[in-house]
Phi, psi and omega in degrees: 000125177277145180217150176237124177257118175267120187242120175285145182297160175293171182304128177270184187261080186301319185268358183269167179295325179249098181299331190291345177280140174292145170283171176300323178293321178299323177294319179294319178302319181294319178294317179297322177297315180298319178298318180292319180298323180299328181272327196237353184239151169294143181285143186282146170265341177221134175237125179242156177207155173289175187274357185282157177300321182291335176290311178295321181295337174274316185297311189295311177293327177296313180296319179297314181294330180276350182074029182267127180249060179235127179283124181288147174257147178269127179243108185303329181292351176268010180287158180273163170305142176279088186294331180294318178293316181300318180291323180292328178287328177285315182230091186305333180292347179271002183286336181292146180303128178083354184294319181295314181298320179295320180294321181290328179296336181278352183272146177296323179231088185303322181296313181294319180297317178297317181302313181297318180293319182292323176300316178297318180296320178294319180298319178297315183294312185284348179294335182078002184273351184228031186305325183294343181281345190246149175295327179221126181287166176301315182295325177292317178299311181301316180298320179296320179296314182290329173295321177296319176300315179299320178300318180289322178298322182287346178295145177283355183298139178282324180232127182233133171251131180233117181266121189211208183228177184297323181300305178300321178297319179294319179298313181296314181296316179300318180295318181293327179274356183055040178280156176301139181301328181294343181259004187307308188283350171299332180284344187270338189293332182265003183291126182273144175300127186068014173295152186242130174245125186254132175243141171264133182251133180211191183295338180261013179105218185251148177228133179287128179254304176223153184233125168057059178256150181217055180297333180294335177269323182296324185290345176280348180054038178233100184302335182292345178284340184267108183231154176253338182226000000 
């Protein structure tokens, strides 16, 4: 049985100037994932990752901890939504460097405030009514993600690990479940950092087997390891 594991990146640096860097906790999550994979997963013949620093920052320590000697390839279609652009189109005052971080620092609950703002930004983007405002439309992003999935399906590898982000995982899962496109990102909010979504690959394409599992974190019995942001 061929399988593709979609792996969300470790915790990024929400409060830092550069969000794309993994936090210390994100690095630990990645190592724990690799240790668990060494015990419980078939070793990959192909490793793919998105182009972000946090994708590589998750992949490399995970592969090292798992004892995998496979050089990862970068697949642009595994990239995340450009949240900075989406937020700037919704709220132009957030386009300035550092403006978003400064605005969130003023909130009593920065995570909740960001979530509410990002939901509005996604709704504007996915409506298709403002496509000319964006460098890449929602339909173009969705198409790129599904093209990346097809590229991985066409690989002869029996086991594939793909390090990516919540947006692509939600797009792929939504497509496999034939869910309404308007509900795509509802699937992303519960995705755990370094959570694993497993697909079975066959002659008819991909089939969802498990969604957003994190046994590598649960076995440590430390709730602080389980993060969404």
